[in-house]
Biotite code that builds the C-alpha atoms (Angstrom):
import biotite.structure as struc

atoms = struc.array([
    struc.Atom([-55.483, -5.133, 59.017], chain_id="A", res_id=1, res_name="MET", atom_name="CA", element="C"),
    struc.Atom([-52.996, -7.800, 58.288], chain_id="A", res_id=2, res_name="GLU", atom_name="CA", element="C"),
    struc.Atom([-49.776, -8.817, 59.834], chain_id="A", res_id=3, res_name="LEU", atom_name="CA", element="C"),
    struc.Atom([-46.799, -8.649, 57.414], chain_id="A", res_id=4, res_name="ASN", atom_name="CA", element="C"),
    struc.Atom([-43.462, -9.722, 58.612], chain_id="A", res_id=5, res_name="PHE", atom_name="CA", element="C"),
    struc.Atom([-41.578, -7.672, 55.912], chain_id="A", res_id=6, res_name="LYS", atom_name="CA", element="C"),
    struc.Atom([-43.439, -4.545, 56.933], chain_id="A", res_id=7, res_name="GLU", atom_name="CA", element="C"),
    struc.Atom([-42.645, -5.133, 60.614], chain_id="A", res_id=8, res_name="ILE", atom_name="CA", element="C"),
    struc.Atom([-38.871, -5.523, 59.731], chain_id="A", res_id=9, res_name="ILE", atom_name="CA", element="C"),
    struc.Atom([-38.966, -2.471, 57.466], chain_id="A", res_id=10, res_name="THR", atom_name="CA", element="C"),
    struc.Atom([-40.728, -0.222, 59.952], chain_id="A", res_id=11, res_name="VAL", atom_name="CA", element="C"),
    struc.Atom([-38.664, -1.746, 62.840], chain_id="A", res_id=12, res_name="GLY", atom_name="CA", element="C"),
    struc.Atom([-35.501, -0.714, 61.066], chain_id="A", res_id=13, res_name="MET", atom_name="CA", element="C"),
    struc.Atom([-36.738, 2.770, 60.161], chain_id="A", res_id=14, res_name="VAL", atom_name="CA", element="C"),
    struc.Atom([-37.667, 3.414, 63.845], chain_id="A", res_id=15, res_name="LEU", atom_name="CA", element="C"),
    struc.Atom([-34.367, 1.790, 65.041], chain_id="A", res_id=16, res_name="PHE", atom_name="CA", element="C"),
    struc.Atom([-32.519, 4.086, 62.878], chain_id="A", res_id=17, res_name="ALA", atom_name="CA", element="C"),
    struc.Atom([-34.485, 7.313, 63.860], chain_id="A", res_id=18, res_name="VAL", atom_name="CA", element="C"),
    struc.Atom([-34.544, 6.463, 67.544], chain_id="A", res_id=19, res_name="ILE", atom_name="CA", element="C"),
    struc.Atom([-30.792, 5.595, 67.301], chain_id="A", res_id=20, res_name="ASP", atom_name="CA", element="C"),
    struc.Atom([-30.591, 4.144, 70.818], chain_id="A", res_id=21, res_name="ILE", atom_name="CA", element="C"),
    struc.Atom([-27.194, 2.852, 70.237], chain_id="A", res_id=22, res_name="VAL", atom_name="CA", element="C"),
    struc.Atom([-25.930, 6.227, 69.087], chain_id="A", res_id=23, res_name="GLY", atom_name="CA", element="C"),
    struc.Atom([-27.370, 7.837, 72.090], chain_id="A", res_id=24, res_name="THR", atom_name="CA", element="C"),
    struc.Atom([-25.456, 5.691, 74.587], chain_id="A", res_id=25, res_name="ILE", atom_name="CA", element="C"),
    struc.Atom([-22.843, 8.366, 75.168], chain_id="A", res_id=26, res_name="PRO", atom_name="CA", element="C"),
    struc.Atom([-25.848, 10.863, 76.037], chain_id="A", res_id=27, res_name="ILE", atom_name="CA", element="C"),
    struc.Atom([-27.258, 8.121, 78.345], chain_id="A", res_id=28, res_name="VAL", atom_name="CA", element="C"),
    struc.Atom([-23.979, 7.552, 80.137], chain_id="A", res_id=29, res_name="VAL", atom_name="CA", element="C"),
    struc.Atom([-23.626, 11.368, 80.484], chain_id="A", res_id=30, res_name="ASP", atom_name="CA", element="C"),
    struc.Atom([-27.171, 11.698, 81.948], chain_id="A", res_id=31, res_name="LEU", atom_name="CA", element="C"),
    struc.Atom([-26.308, 8.878, 84.415], chain_id="A", res_id=32, res_name="ARG", atom_name="CA", element="C"),
    struc.Atom([-23.189, 10.829, 85.586], chain_id="A", res_id=33, res_name="ALA", atom_name="CA", element="C"),
    struc.Atom([-25.236, 13.986, 85.988], chain_id="A", res_id=34, res_name="LYS", atom_name="CA", element="C"),
    struc.Atom([-28.489, 12.684, 87.513], chain_id="A", res_id=35, res_name="HIS", atom_name="CA", element="C"),
    struc.Atom([-27.501, 9.336, 88.998], chain_id="A", res_id=36, res_name="GLY", atom_name="CA", element="C"),
    struc.Atom([-29.768, 6.370, 88.355], chain_id="A", res_id=37, res_name="HIS", atom_name="CA", element="C"),
    struc.Atom([-31.829, 6.268, 85.029], chain_id="A", res_id=38, res_name="ILE", atom_name="CA", element="C"),
    struc.Atom([-35.112, 4.514, 85.286], chain_id="A", res_id=39, res_name="GLU", atom_name="CA", element="C"),
    struc.Atom([-35.086, 2.355, 82.179], chain_id="A", res_id=40, res_name="SER", atom_name="CA", element="C"),
    struc.Atom([-38.442, 0.865, 82.618], chain_id="A", res_id=41, res_name="GLU", atom_name="CA", element="C"),
    struc.Atom([-40.072, 4.211, 83.071], chain_id="A", res_id=42, res_name="LYS", atom_name="CA", element="C"),
    struc.Atom([-38.296, 5.865, 80.116], chain_id="A", res_id=43, res_name="ALA", atom_name="CA", element="C"),
    struc.Atom([-39.055, 2.970, 77.866], chain_id="A", res_id=44, res_name="SER", atom_name="CA", element="C"),
    struc.Atom([-42.781, 2.768, 78.803], chain_id="A", res_id=45, res_name="LEU", atom_name="CA", element="C"),
    struc.Atom([-43.357, 6.488, 78.499], chain_id="A", res_id=46, res_name="VAL", atom_name="CA", element="C"),
    struc.Atom([-41.601, 6.706, 75.102], chain_id="A", res_id=47, res_name="ALA", atom_name="CA", element="C"),
    struc.Atom([-43.746, 3.657, 73.841], chain_id="A", res_id=48, res_name="GLY", atom_name="CA", element="C"),
    struc.Atom([-46.997, 5.217, 75.107], chain_id="A", res_id=49, res_name="ILE", atom_name="CA", element="C"),
    struc.Atom([-46.181, 8.627, 73.447], chain_id="A", res_id=50, res_name="ILE", atom_name="CA", element="C"),
    struc.Atom([-45.261, 6.891, 70.079], chain_id="A", res_id=51, res_name="MET", atom_name="CA", element="C"),
    struc.Atom([-48.524, 4.743, 70.076], chain_id="A", res_id=52, res_name="ILE", atom_name="CA", element="C"),
    struc.Atom([-50.690, 7.665, 71.110], chain_id="A", res_id=53, res_name="VAL", atom_name="CA", element="C"),
    struc.Atom([-49.299, 9.876, 68.428], chain_id="A", res_id=54, res_name="PHE", atom_name="CA", element="C"),
    struc.Atom([-49.625, 7.192, 65.897], chain_id="A", res_id=55, res_name="LEU", atom_name="CA", element="C"),
    struc.Atom([-53.510, 7.177, 66.419], chain_id="A", res_id=56, res_name="PHE", atom_name="CA", element="C"),
    struc.Atom([-54.147, 10.844, 67.089], chain_id="A", res_id=57, res_name="ILE", atom_name="CA", element="C"),
    struc.Atom([-51.417, 12.347, 64.941], chain_id="A", res_id=58, res_name="GLY", atom_name="CA", element="C"),
    struc.Atom([-53.309, 12.199, 61.695], chain_id="A", res_id=59, res_name="GLU", atom_name="CA", element="C"),
    struc.Atom([-56.585, 13.643, 63.318], chain_id="A", res_id=60, res_name="GLU", atom_name="CA", element="C"),
    struc.Atom([-54.459, 16.479, 64.764], chain_id="A", res_id=61, res_name="PHE", atom_name="CA", element="C"),
    struc.Atom([-53.065, 17.206, 61.240], chain_id="A", res_id=62, res_name="LEU", atom_name="CA", element="C"),
    struc.Atom([-56.697, 17.144, 59.799], chain_id="A", res_id=63, res_name="ASN", atom_name="CA", element="C"),
    struc.Atom([-57.741, 19.525, 62.496], chain_id="A", res_id=64, res_name="LEU", atom_name="CA", element="C"),
    struc.Atom([-55.053, 22.035, 61.307], chain_id="A", res_id=65, res_name="ILE", atom_name="CA", element="C"),
    struc.Atom([-55.622, 21.254, 57.655], chain_id="A", res_id=66, res_name="GLY", atom_name="CA", element="C"),
    struc.Atom([-52.568, 19.251, 56.695], chain_id="A", res_id=67, res_name="ILE", atom_name="CA", element="C"),
    struc.Atom([-52.907, 16.078, 54.655], chain_id="A", res_id=68, res_name="ASP", atom_name="CA", element="C"),
    struc.Atom([-50.768, 12.845, 55.319], chain_id="A", res_id=69, res_name="VAL", atom_name="CA", element="C"),
    struc.Atom([-48.751, 13.149, 52.126], chain_id="A", res_id=70, res_name="HIS", atom_name="CA", element="C"),
    struc.Atom([-47.591, 16.782, 53.030], chain_id="A", res_id=71, res_name="SER", atom_name="CA", element="C"),
    struc.Atom([-46.567, 15.576, 56.413], chain_id="A", res_id=72, res_name="PHE", atom_name="CA", element="C"),
    struc.Atom([-44.745, 12.528, 54.849], chain_id="A", res_id=73, res_name="ALA", atom_name="CA", element="C"),
    struc.Atom([-42.859, 14.751, 52.476], chain_id="A", res_id=74, res_name="VAL", atom_name="CA", element="C"),
    struc.Atom([-41.956, 17.101, 55.376], chain_id="A", res_id=75, res_name="ALA", atom_name="CA", element="C"),
    struc.Atom([-41.067, 13.921, 57.306], chain_id="A", res_id=76, res_name="GLY", atom_name="CA", element="C"),
    struc.Atom([-38.730, 12.777, 54.615], chain_id="A", res_id=77, res_name="SER", atom_name="CA", element="C"),
    struc.Atom([-36.905, 16.133, 54.936], chain_id="A", res_id=78, res_name="PHE", atom_name="CA", element="C"),
    struc.Atom([-36.563, 15.707, 58.699], chain_id="A", res_id=79, res_name="VAL", atom_name="CA", element="C"),
    struc.Atom([-35.228, 12.033, 58.132], chain_id="A", res_id=80, res_name="LEU", atom_name="CA", element="C"),
    struc.Atom([-32.904, 13.329, 55.557], chain_id="A", res_id=81, res_name="PHE", atom_name="CA", element="C"),
    struc.Atom([-31.353, 15.849, 57.888], chain_id="A", res_id=82, res_name="PHE", atom_name="CA", element="C"),
    struc.Atom([-31.229, 13.381, 60.809], chain_id="A", res_id=83, res_name="LEU", atom_name="CA", element="C"),
    struc.Atom([-29.419, 11.094, 58.437], chain_id="A", res_id=84, res_name="ALA", atom_name="CA", element="C"),
    struc.Atom([-26.884, 13.782, 57.553], chain_id="A", res_id=85, res_name="LEU", atom_name="CA", element="C"),
    struc.Atom([-26.304, 14.425, 61.269], chain_id="A", res_id=86, res_name="GLU", atom_name="CA", element="C"),
    struc.Atom([-25.516, 10.708, 61.750], chain_id="A", res_id=87, res_name="MET", atom_name="CA", element="C"),
    struc.Atom([-23.300, 10.324, 58.643], chain_id="A", res_id=88, res_name="ILE", atom_name="CA", element="C"),
    struc.Atom([-21.472, 13.598, 59.002], chain_id="A", res_id=89, res_name="LEU", atom_name="CA", element="C"),
    struc.Atom([-21.242, 13.701, 62.707], chain_id="A", res_id=90, res_name="GLY", atom_name="CA", element="C"),
    struc.Atom([-22.761, 17.049, 62.988], chain_id="A", res_id=91, res_name="ILE", atom_name="CA", element="C"),
    struc.Atom([-25.529, 18.573, 65.079], chain_id="A", res_id=92, res_name="ARG", atom_name="CA", element="C"),
    struc.Atom([-28.180, 20.526, 63.176], chain_id="A", res_id=93, res_name="LEU", atom_name="CA", element="C"),
    struc.Atom([-30.733, 20.352, 66.010], chain_id="A", res_id=94, res_name="TYR", atom_name="CA", element="C"),
    struc.Atom([-29.962, 20.903, 69.647], chain_id="A", res_id=95, res_name="ARG", atom_name="CA", element="C"),
    struc.Atom([-32.185, 20.199, 72.693], chain_id="A", res_id=96, res_name="ASP", atom_name="CA", element="C"),
    struc.Atom([-32.212, 22.075, 75.753], chain_id="A", res_id=97, res_name="GLU", atom_name="CA", element="C"),
    struc.Atom([-30.719, 20.775, 78.940], chain_id="A", res_id=98, res_name="ALA", atom_name="CA", element="C"),
    struc.Atom([-33.123, 19.132, 81.441], chain_id="A", res_id=99, res_name="ALA", atom_name="CA", element="C"),
    struc.Atom([-33.128, 18.666, 85.170], chain_id="A", res_id=100, res_name="SER", atom_name="CA", element="C"),
    struc.Atom([-34.454, 15.129, 85.293], chain_id="A", res_id=101, res_name="SER", atom_name="CA", element="C"),
    struc.Atom([-33.305, 12.349, 83.047], chain_id="A", res_id=102, res_name="SER", atom_name="CA", element="C"),
    struc.Atom([-35.873, 9.484, 82.793], chain_id="A", res_id=103, res_name="SER", atom_name="CA", element="C"),
    struc.Atom([-38.748, 11.221, 81.118], chain_id="A", res_id=104, res_name="ILE", atom_name="CA", element="C"),
    struc.Atom([-37.099, 14.410, 79.832], chain_id="A", res_id=105, res_name="VAL", atom_name="CA", element="C"),
    struc.Atom([-34.719, 14.270, 77.885], chain_id="A", res_id=106, res_name="PRO", atom_name="CA", element="C"),
    struc.Atom([-34.631, 10.483, 77.667], chain_id="A", res_id=107, res_name="LEU", atom_name="CA", element="C"),
    struc.Atom([-38.201, 9.322, 76.757], chain_id="A", res_id=108, res_name="ALA", atom_name="CA", element="C"),
    struc.Atom([-38.857, 12.700, 75.184], chain_id="A", res_id=109, res_name="PHE", atom_name="CA", element="C"),
    struc.Atom([-37.332, 13.880, 73.138], chain_id="A", res_id=110, res_name="PRO", atom_name="CA", element="C"),
    struc.Atom([-34.426, 11.519, 72.741], chain_id="A", res_id=111, res_name="LEU", atom_name="CA", element="C"),
    struc.Atom([-36.433, 8.308, 72.147], chain_id="A", res_id=112, res_name="ILE", atom_name="CA", element="C"),
    struc.Atom([-39.831, 9.674, 71.086], chain_id="A", res_id=113, res_name="ALA", atom_name="CA", element="C"),
    struc.Atom([-38.834, 13.014, 69.645], chain_id="A", res_id=114, res_name="GLY", atom_name="CA", element="C"),
    struc.Atom([-39.864, 15.120, 66.745], chain_id="A", res_id=115, res_name="ALA", atom_name="CA", element="C"),
    struc.Atom([-38.034, 12.833, 64.271], chain_id="A", res_id=116, res_name="GLY", atom_name="CA", element="C"),
    struc.Atom([-39.846, 9.732, 65.585], chain_id="A", res_id=117, res_name="THR", atom_name="CA", element="C"),
    struc.Atom([-43.177, 11.470, 65.491], chain_id="A", res_id=118, res_name="MET", atom_name="CA", element="C"),
    struc.Atom([-42.799, 12.575, 61.942], chain_id="A", res_id=119, res_name="THR", atom_name="CA", element="C"),
    struc.Atom([-41.519, 9.145, 60.923], chain_id="A", res_id=120, res_name="THR", atom_name="CA", element="C"),
    struc.Atom([-44.612, 7.449, 62.521], chain_id="A", res_id=121, res_name="LEU", atom_name="CA", element="C"),
    struc.Atom([-47.059, 9.516, 60.601], chain_id="A", res_id=122, res_name="LEU", atom_name="CA", element="C"),
    struc.Atom([-44.987, 9.110, 57.482], chain_id="A", res_id=123, res_name="SER", atom_name="CA", element="C"),
    struc.Atom([-44.834, 5.383, 57.945], chain_id="A", res_id=124, res_name="LEU", atom_name="CA", element="C"),
    struc.Atom([-48.683, 5.332, 58.585], chain_id="A", res_id=125, res_name="LYS", atom_name="CA", element="C"),
    struc.Atom([-49.220, 6.638, 55.054], chain_id="A", res_id=126, res_name="ALA", atom_name="CA", element="C"),
    struc.Atom([-47.448, 3.668, 53.748], chain_id="A", res_id=127, res_name="GLU", atom_name="CA", element="C"),
    struc.Atom([-47.760, 0.675, 56.201], chain_id="A", res_id=128, res_name="PHE", atom_name="CA", element="C"),
    struc.Atom([-50.479, -1.126, 58.125], chain_id="A", res_id=129, res_name="GLN", atom_name="CA", element="C"),
    struc.Atom([-51.050, 0.290, 61.670], chain_id="A", res_id=130, res_name="THR", atom_name="CA", element="C"),
    struc.Atom([-50.768, -3.172, 63.361], chain_id="A", res_id=131, res_name="ILE", atom_name="CA", element="C"),
    struc.Atom([-47.305, -3.720, 61.829], chain_id="A", res_id=132, res_name="ASN", atom_name="CA", element="C"),
    struc.Atom([-46.230, -0.250, 62.955], chain_id="A", res_id=133, res_name="ILE", atom_name="CA", element="C"),
    struc.Atom([-47.401, -0.969, 66.557], chain_id="A", res_id=134, res_name="ILE", atom_name="CA", element="C"),
    struc.Atom([-45.537, -4.317, 66.648], chain_id="A", res_id=135, res_name="ILE", atom_name="CA", element="C"),
    struc.Atom([-42.419, -2.561, 65.297], chain_id="A", res_id=136, res_name="ALA", atom_name="CA", element="C"),
    struc.Atom([-42.807, 0.077, 68.076], chain_id="A", res_id=137, res_name="ILE", atom_name="CA", element="C"),
    struc.Atom([-43.162, -2.573, 70.859], chain_id="A", res_id=138, res_name="VAL", atom_name="CA", element="C"),
    struc.Atom([-40.099, -4.360, 69.414], chain_id="A", res_id=139, res_name="LEU", atom_name="CA", element="C"),
    struc.Atom([-38.166, -1.066, 69.462], chain_id="A", res_id=140, res_name="ASN", atom_name="CA", element="C"),
    struc.Atom([-39.156, -0.231, 72.956], chain_id="A", res_id=141, res_name="ILE", atom_name="CA", element="C"),
    struc.Atom([-38.044, -3.635, 74.137], chain_id="A", res_id=142, res_name="ILE", atom_name="CA", element="C"),
    struc.Atom([-34.688, -3.018, 72.522], chain_id="A", res_id=143, res_name="LEU", atom_name="CA", element="C"),
    struc.Atom([-34.591, 0.550, 73.898], chain_id="A", res_id=144, res_name="VAL", atom_name="CA", element="C"),
    struc.Atom([-35.037, -0.935, 77.475], chain_id="A", res_id=145, res_name="TYR", atom_name="CA", element="C"),
    struc.Atom([-32.421, -3.605, 77.006], chain_id="A", res_id=146, res_name="VAL", atom_name="CA", element="C"),
    struc.Atom([-29.870, -0.877, 75.588], chain_id="A", res_id=147, res_name="VAL", atom_name="CA", element="C"),
    struc.Atom([-30.702, 1.473, 78.506], chain_id="A", res_id=148, res_name="LEU", atom_name="CA", element="C"),
    struc.Atom([-30.111, -1.308, 81.008], chain_id="A", res_id=149, res_name="LYS", atom_name="CA", element="C"),
    struc.Atom([-26.794, -2.470, 79.397], chain_id="A", res_id=150, res_name="LEU", atom_name="CA", element="C"),
    struc.Atom([-25.644, 1.012, 78.168], chain_id="A", res_id=151, res_name="SER", atom_name="CA", element="C"),
    struc.Atom([-22.422, 1.044, 80.145], chain_id="A", res_id=152, res_name="ALA", atom_name="CA", element="C"),
    struc.Atom([-21.530, -2.371, 79.092], chain_id="A", res_id=153, res_name="LYS", atom_name="CA", element="C"),
    struc.Atom([-22.322, -1.701, 75.530], chain_id="A", res_id=154, res_name="ILE", atom_name="CA", element="C"),
    struc.Atom([-20.258, 1.500, 75.482], chain_id="A", res_id=155, res_name="GLU", atom_name="CA", element="C"),
    struc.Atom([-17.233, -0.449, 76.954], chain_id="A", res_id=156, res_name="LYS", atom_name="CA", element="C"),
    struc.Atom([-17.695, -3.315, 74.455], chain_id="A", res_id=157, res_name="MET", atom_name="CA", element="C"),
    struc.Atom([-18.090, -1.312, 71.247], chain_id="A", res_id=158, res_name="LEU", atom_name="CA", element="C"),
    struc.Atom([-15.745, 1.653, 72.137], chain_id="A", res_id=159, res_name="GLY", atom_name="CA", element="C"),
    struc.Atom([-16.098, 5.075, 70.607], chain_id="A", res_id=160, res_name="GLU", atom_name="CA", element="C"),
    struc.Atom([-15.153, 3.769, 67.001], chain_id="A", res_id=161, res_name="ASP", atom_name="CA", element="C"),
    struc.Atom([-17.684, 0.973, 67.181], chain_id="A", res_id=162, res_name="GLY", atom_name="CA", element="C"),
    struc.Atom([-20.478, 3.352, 68.095], chain_id="A", res_id=163, res_name="LEU", atom_name="CA", element="C"),
    struc.Atom([-19.373, 5.662, 65.280], chain_id="A", res_id=164, res_name="GLY", atom_name="CA", element="C"),
    struc.Atom([-19.543, 2.933, 62.735], chain_id="A", res_id=165, res_name="VAL", atom_name="CA", element="C"),
    struc.Atom([-23.058, 1.903, 63.805], chain_id="A", res_id=166, res_name="ILE", atom_name="CA", element="C"),
    struc.Atom([-24.217, 5.362, 63.837], chain_id="A", res_id=167, res_name="ARG", atom_name="CA", element="C"),
    struc.Atom([-22.997, 6.091, 60.185], chain_id="A", res_id=168, res_name="LYS", atom_name="CA", element="C"),
    struc.Atom([-24.258, 2.878, 58.925], chain_id="A", res_id=169, res_name="THR", atom_name="CA", element="C"),
    struc.Atom([-27.753, 3.659, 60.109], chain_id="A", res_id=170, res_name="PHE", atom_name="CA", element="C"),
    struc.Atom([-27.427, 7.036, 58.858], chain_id="A", res_id=171, res_name="GLY", atom_name="CA", element="C"),
    struc.Atom([-27.014, 5.790, 55.246], chain_id="A", res_id=172, res_name="VAL", atom_name="CA", element="C"),
    struc.Atom([-29.993, 3.532, 55.738], chain_id="A", res_id=173, res_name="VAL", atom_name="CA", element="C"),
    struc.Atom([-32.018, 6.365, 57.123], chain_id="A", res_id=174, res_name="LEU", atom_name="CA", element="C"),
    struc.Atom([-30.941, 8.534, 54.047], chain_id="A", res_id=175, res_name="LEU", atom_name="CA", element="C"),
    struc.Atom([-32.189, 5.910, 51.672], chain_id="A", res_id=176, res_name="ALA", atom_name="CA", element="C"),
    struc.Atom([-35.496, 5.736, 53.517], chain_id="A", res_id=177, res_name="ILE", atom_name="CA", element="C"),
    struc.Atom([-35.872, 9.401, 53.417], chain_id="A", res_id=178, res_name="ALA", atom_name="CA", element="C"),
    struc.Atom([-35.447, 9.444, 49.679], chain_id="A", res_id=179, res_name="VAL", atom_name="CA", element="C"),
    struc.Atom([-37.925, 6.566, 49.170], chain_id="A", res_id=180, res_name="LYS", atom_name="CA", element="C"),
    struc.Atom([-40.448, 8.268, 51.508], chain_id="A", res_id=181, res_name="LEU", atom_name="CA", element="C"),
    struc.Atom([-40.175, 11.488, 49.517], chain_id="A", res_id=182, res_name="PHE", atom_name="CA", element="C"),
    struc.Atom([-40.560, 9.722, 46.156], chain_id="A", res_id=183, res_name="ALA", atom_name="CA", element="C"),
    struc.Atom([-43.631, 7.741, 47.375], chain_id="A", res_id=184, res_name="ALA", atom_name="CA", element="C"),
    struc.Atom([-45.523, 10.801, 48.703], chain_id="A", res_id=185, res_name="ASN", atom_name="CA", element="C"),
    struc.Atom([-44.499, 13.716, 46.464], chain_id="A", res_id=186, res_name="VAL", atom_name="CA", element="C"),
    struc.Atom([-46.864, 12.544, 43.810], chain_id="A", res_id=187, res_name="LYS", atom_name="CA", element="C"),
    struc.Atom([-49.721, 12.754, 46.276], chain_id="A", res_id=188, res_name="GLY", atom_name="CA", element="C"),
    struc.Atom([-49.202, 16.437, 46.766], chain_id="A", res_id=189, res_name="LEU", atom_name="CA", element="C"),
    struc.Atom([-50.363, 17.161, 43.261], chain_id="A", res_id=190, res_name="PHE", atom_name="CA", element="C"),
    struc.Atom([-53.391, 14.983, 43.061], chain_id="A", res_id=191, res_name="VAL", atom_name="CA", element="C"),
])
């Protein structure tokens, strides 16, 4: 286990792109309008716990059902690929059901710590040190908390066009990461 600043930045950027907290500001604003106050602390803490727990038990769970990390990483690269396409093209391939509460469901799960994030975490675990992933998770959760607290102000400041540009930029980054993740793990399927 060794700290690596470059790994922390890389993992942090990947998680930032997958979580897409800035891109979900319109959803957060909508949830606030529907359900009133959103508990930013609770949502951030629950999402962080879900992500860290899954980072540790996700691989054991896969072993229990007979799937190796390389297979999961390749599958994860496809999920990231489609998430990136959603971000770049402005389409929705995956839809979540509506929920009655907003701090835990759908905010902490599945918006922040959803299927894409879980897949990404296990895919990243195949390539990066666990300690660096944990630090990147914590940094992202802090950022998520700040964005949730300031979501109304950020939406006014960036406007619809600004949010769109950020979303598409991170979509392209995520697409490149998906391709890299696929290339790095597809060889492991045939060994």
